[in-house]
C-alpha positions in Angstrom: -0.1 0.0 0.0 2.8 2.5 0.8 4.3 1.7 -2.7 1.1 2.6 -4.3 0.9 5.8 -2.2 4.7 6.7 -3.2 3.8 6.5 -6.8 0.5 8.6 -6.4 2.0 11.5 -4.7 4.3 12.5 -7.6 1.4 12.1 -10.1 -0.9 14.1 -8.0 1.8 16.9 -7.9 2.2 17.0 -11.5 -1.6 17.1 -12.2 -2.0 20.0 -9.8 1.0 21.8 -11.1 0.1 21.4 -14.8 -3.5 22.2 -14.1 -2.5 25.9 -13.5 -1.0 26.0 -17.1 -3.1 28.2 -19.6 -2.7 27.7 -23.3 -4.0 30.7 -25.2 -4.3 31.1 -28.8 -2.0 33.7 -30.2 -3.9 37.0 -30.8 -4.9 37.8 -34.2 -3.0 40.9 -35.5 -4.2 41.5 -39.0 -6.8 43.1 -40.6 -7.5 43.1 -44.3 -9.3 45.4 -46.5 -11.9 47.2 -44.4 -9.3 48.4 -41.8 -7.6 50.5 -44.5 -9.4 52.2 -47.5 -6.4 51.2 -49.6 -6.6 47.6 -48.9 -3.4 47.8 -47.0 -2.3 44.8 -44.7 -2.2 46.1 -41.2 -0.4 44.4 -38.2 0.9 45.1 -34.7 4.4 43.5 -35.4 7.3 45.4 -36.9 8.8 43.5 -40.0 12.1 42.0 -39.5 15.3 43.6 -40.8 15.7 43.7 -44.4 16.9 40.5 -46.1 20.0 40.7 -48.3 19.2 38.8 -51.6 21.7 37.4 -53.9 20.5 39.1 -57.4 20.7 36.4 -60.0 22.4 36.7 -63.5 20.6 39.4 -65.7 18.4 37.1 -67.8 18.2 39.6 -70.9 19.2 43.0 -71.9 17.1 45.8 -70.1 15.6 43.4 -67.4 14.7 45.3 -64.0 15.5 43.8 -60.8 12.4 44.0 -58.6 13.7 43.4 -55.0 12.2 41.1 -52.3 10.2 42.4 -49.4 8.8 41.1 -46.2 5.2 40.3 -46.9 2.5 39.1 -44.4 1.3 35.4 -44.6 -1.3 34.1 -42.2 -0.1 35.3 -38.8 3.6 36.1 -39.5 6.0 37.9 -41.9 7.2 36.0 -44.7 9.9 37.0 -47.2 8.7 37.4 -50.8 11.7 37.0 -53.0 12.7 39.5 -55.8 12.5 38.8 -59.5 13.4 40.1 -62.8 10.6 42.0 -64.9 10.6 43.5 -68.3 10.2 47.3 -67.8 7.1 49.0 -69.0 7.1 52.2 -71.0 5.8 55.3 -69.2 5.7 53.3 -65.8 8.0 53.2 -63.0 8.1 50.3 -60.4 7.1 51.5 -56.7 8.5 48.7 -54.2 6.5 47.4 -51.4 7.0 49.3 -48.2 6.0 48.9 -44.5 5.0 52.1 -42.9 4.4 52.8 -39.2 1.0 54.7 -38.6 -0.6 55.2 -35.3 1.6 52.4 -33.6 0.6 49.8 -36.3 2.4 48.4 -39.4 0.7 48.9 -42.7 2.2 47.1 -45.9 1.8 49.4 -48.8 1.6 47.2 -51.9 4.1 47.9 -54.6 3.4 47.7 -58.4 3.8 49.6 -61.7 2.7 53.3 -61.4 2.5 56.0 -64.2 5.6 58.1 -64.0 
């Protein structure tokens, strides 16, 4: 009987200790569309430091390198790699950019703009 009691005491102590643990889901920190009139991604978490990319060999004369950026995927920042594109006459490429507004981070989408 004392051997059984000897086994139950540590088990009971573990059960009591673990019953105080609380597992809570990670708070959702992103709002799409409606939170920003421009449709920006808005999060509470600053983007990581810029990632240094190795630019591949020029695929053809006149190609334009579009650098990568930290995007948002699900509930975290995710690196979107850079790519080569053919320039567009009359347009300039505006890169994606994270901007802090009111303590929150807004991802402004990049793309071709008339220039």
